[in-house]
N, C-alpha and C positions, 0 to 999 in steps of 0.2 A: 706487394709483391707475390704471385702463384708460387709456388713449391719449386716447379720446374724453370722459373725464371731466374731461380739463383744458380750461380756456380756450383760444380760437384762439392768441393770443400764445405762452402756454406751449408748445403743441403742436407749433409753429414752432420754437421754442428747443429743445425735445426732437429734432426731427426731424434740425436742424443738428448737435448733439450726437451722435447714431446715427453719424452720416456720418463726423463728427470723429475717432470712437471706431473707426471700422472702417478709417477710412484711415490711422490711426495703427498699428493691427493688421499692417494691409496690408505697410506699411512695415519694421515691427519682425518681421514672421512668427512673431508671437504673437497667439493665435487666442482666448484666454478670454472676452472681451467680444462678440466676433461670433460665438460659440457660444449663449450666454447669450441674444443678441438672436433667433437664428435655432430655438432652442427655445422662447422668451417665451410663456406662454399666450394673450397678447395678439394677436389676428389683426393689430393695425395696428400693433403694435410691429414685427413680423416683417414686415409689408408697408413698413414705412419701411427697415428692414435691406434688403431685397432692393431695393429701389428705390435705396438708397445705394449699391450695387454695381453698378448701371448707371450711375450718375451719375457716379461714381471712373472707372470705366471709360472713359467719353465724356471725360472730364477728362484723363485721364492714360494713355495705351493702355500705357506701360511695366509699370503695373499688372498686365497681363492674365495674363503667367504665374503668379505669385503667387495670383491671383483663381482662376483656374482649377485650380491645384495644391491650395487649400483648399477649392474645392467637390467635387472629386475624394472627398477624404476624408468631406466632410460629408455625400455620397449615402451611403455606406455606415453612417450612424450607424443604430444602433437607435431612436431617437426618430424618429417619423414627421413629426412639424412640421418638424424639422431637414432631414430631406428634402425635406420640401415646400417650405420654403423655398427651399433650394438650387435647387430644379427652377424656382422662378419667377427666382430671381437668374440663374439660366442665361439665361431668357426673356428679361431685360433686355439680356442682352449680344447675343443672337442677333436683335434689331430690329435690326442692324447688322452682327454677324458671326456666322451660322449655323454655318459651318465648325466654329468652335473650339468651339462647343458642343452639338453634334450628337449627341456619345455620350450625354448626360444624357439626354435623351429616348428614345433607343434602350433605356436602362435603365429609366428611369422609367414608361415604357409598361406596362412588366410589373411594377412594385412592387405588394407584398403589400398596400398598403394603399389603399385609394379617394382618400385626399385628397393622396395624391401623384399619383395616376394623372388626378385632377380638374386639377391644376395643370399636368400634361403638355398636357391640353385647352386650358387658359386661356393658357398660353404659347405654344402653336402659332396662339390666334386672336391674340394680341397682335404676336408676329412675322409673320403672315402679312400682316396688314395693312400693316406697315411694310416688310417684306423679303420677301416673295411668293415669287418665284422660286426660292431654293434650299429655304425651307419646301414648300413645296408637291411640290417633285422627291424629298423626304425623305419627304412623305405616301404619294405614290405606292406607297411600297416596302409600305405594310399593307393596301391596300385589299382585298387578296384572303387575308389572313392567315386562317389555320384557327381562330382564336378572335373568336369573334363579337363580344366586348364592344372589340377592338383595332379591329375594322372600323368600330364604331357611333362609337368613340370619336375616330377619325381621319375621319368622316364629320360629326362636330360640331365638331371643333377647326377645320377650314377653312372653317366657316360666315360668320364675321365678314368675311375678303378678300371672300367672293361677295355681300355686302350692297351693296358698292360697286362691285365688280368682277366681275359673275356670270359673265362668258366664261372668267375664269380656274379656275375650279372646276368648273364643268359637266362639263368632260369629265371631271372626275375621278370626279362624281356618276354620270355614265353608266355608268362599269363597276359601281356597285352595281345598277344597275335590276333585277337578276334575282336578288339576294341572296334568300334563302328564309327568312333569318331576321328572326321579327316586329319586334325590336328595332330592328334594322338598318334594316329597310324602312321601318319608322314614323320614325326618325330623317331617315331620306333623305327622306322627304315632308313633313316639318317643315322642313329645311333649304332645300328648295326654294321653300316657303312663303315662309321667311324672307329669301330673295335675290330676291323679286320685286317688293316694294311699293314702294320706293324710285325716285325718278326716273328712266325711262329704261331701267329693269330689267325690266321685264313684257317689252319687243319681245323682249328678248335669252333670257329665260326660255324664253318658248312659242316662238320657232322653233327652241331648241336642243330641246325636247321633241319638237318636229316630226320630229327624226331618230332619236328612241329607237323601239325594238321592241316593249318591252313596254307594251302599250295600256292595260292593267288598270291597271298603276304610274302610266302619264301620267293615265289619266282621276282618281286618287286625288288625284294631286299639283296638276292642276288646281282640283280641289274645293279643296284646301287653301288655294292663292292665292287663290282669293275669298273663301273663309273672314277669310284673313289680313286681305284689304283693308276687313274689316269690323273686326275685333279690333283692327288698329291705324288707326284711320281718321285718327286725328290727327298720325299721323304718315306716311300713305299719300300719295302723287303723286297717286293717282288715287282716285275713291270705287268703293264695291263696287259698283255697276251699271255704272259705266264700265269696271273691269276685266273684269267679265262679259261685256259686250257686247264689248270688244276681244277676249277670249278664243272667244267662239262664232263672231266674223269669221276670227280668223287661225288657230287650234289646228286641227290636221288631224283 
C-alpha cells in the first residue's frame, strides 16, 4: 500500500517508524532497511527516509560521520532512485552544514539520470533558502560551465532564494545575460520573472536590470515580469497594471 493510501494517523506512525529504523541502523552501522527505503518505488516513502536523515542529524550531530559515510556509498549505487534519495538526504544536511555535503552536489550535478540531477536542483533550492551564502558560492563555480544544461540547472536552482531575497542572486544571474543558448536564456528570463512579484522585490529587480548591458535580454525580462504579475495575480504584491506603470517609470 502506498504512503498516501494510508489514513493520516497511520502515515504519522509509519513516518515515525521509518525514522526509528534509520536511527537504529545508523548506530549499528547496518544499512539493509535504509537501502530498502532509499530504493522504494513510492516517492513519499523515499521522502520520509531522506527527511528522517535530516532530522536525525539535527538531533544528534555525532551521527554525521556515519551518515556521510553511508551516503557516499549509496551515491555510487546502480539504482537511480537510491542516488536521487541520497542527494535529497544530503540536501537536508546542507540546509545547516553545506561544507560536509558539498561533494554530493558536485557529483550529482553530472549524474547520468535526470532524476538525480533534478534532486540536485531541488536541494539547491531548499539549501539556498535556508543557508544561502555557501550554496550561492558553490553555484558560482558552474555559471560558465561548458555544458549548457549545467548552466541552466544552476540558474533554476538558485531561484527560490531569489523569490524573497532577489539581491542575493541577481549578481549571479547577471553573469548569464549574454548566454547564447536558448534553454539557458529562457530559464534566465523565467527566473527573473519569478523573483519579481513578491513584496518589495520589483524595485530591487528593476534597479539591477538597469545596470545590465544586454538590452534585448532586459526587454524580454521586463515583459516576463509584467506577464508574471498577471499569471500570479493572486500572490503578487502589485497588480499587473501597477507593475507595468512602475517599469515604464523606472526601467532604463
